[in-house]
C-alpha positions, -999 to 999 in steps of 0.1 A, spaced: 568 -19 -255 547 -50 -262 551 -67 -295 522 -88 -307 523 -112 -337 492 -130 -349 491 -161 -370 466 -187 -381 444 -168 -405 434 -181 -439 406 -190 -463 380 -215 -451 345 -225 -460 314 -217 -440 310 -242 -411 347 -248 -408 369 -240 -378 401 -220 -375 424 -211 -346 442 -178 -344 473 -174 -322 490 -143 -309 524 -143 -293 534 -115 -271 569 -103 -261 584 -73 -244 562 -74 -213 552 -99 -186 524 -116 -204 505 -126 -173 499 -90 -164 482 -82 -197 445 -83 -204 443 -96 -240 416 -93 -266 408 -100 -302 392 -74 -325 382 -75 -361 378 -51 -389 363 -51 -424 369 -24 -451 349 8 -444 339 -3 -409 352 4 -375 373 -21 -356 350 -42 -334 356 -61 -302 353 -99 -306 366 -114 -274 387 -107 -243 404 -126 -215 416 -116 -181 452 -118 -170 446 -152 -152 423 -165 -179 395 -170 -155 372 -143 -170 363 -141 -206 340 -118 -226 325 -123 -261 306 -102 -286 270 -114 -291 278 -122 -327 304 -148 -318 291 -161 -285 288 -199 -285 310 -202 -316 343 -186 -306 365 -195 -276 393 -174 -263 421 -189 -242 456 -181 -231 488 -199 -221 508 -176 -199 538 -200 -200 539 -196 -238 530 -159 -238 502 -167 -262 465 -160 -266 443 -181 -289 410 -176 -306 393 -209 -315 366 -201 -341 340 -228 -349 311 -228 -373 325 -199 -392 301 -177 -412 307 -155 -442 301 -125 -419 331 -135 -398 353 -125 -428 377 -97 -415 412 -89 -405 416 -101 -369 438 -81 -345 453 -91 -312 454 -64 -286 470 -59 -251 459 -38 -222 486 -31 -196 462 -15 -172 451 -38 -144 413 -34 -151 386 -58 -162 382 -66 -199 374 -36 -219 356 -35 -252 365 -1 -268 395 0 -290 410 29 -270 412 7 -240 441 -12 -255 477 0 -256 493 -24 -281 482 -40 -313 493 -67 -337 496 -63 -374 464 -84 -381 457 -116 -398 431 -121 -426 403 -146 -421 381 -152 -452 351 -174 -450 335 -185 -482 299 -194 -483 
């Protein structure tokens, strides 16, 4: 089992920056493909960004490309999501996810085996 704990959410103004963190335990972190998803009420959970096990490869949704940066520190079992120039449409609950399968970064939610509890990000305009 992999336990994922997110932190760093909060209330910010449009144009501000915020960094989310997700600490993993229960598995060798460097073998996990990690990703961030987000969800708003009444909508399906959507892929935001993913990072390969080594951190060399990353993937972003078009809506966040150029504004968000995903990174990981395998020594700290932590994946980060740096969010810059936040917009009101970024308001959502953000979830950290882990994929134990040794495959490239996947975007569907069913490609991930473990999930965190989520952290709320609210961007006021």
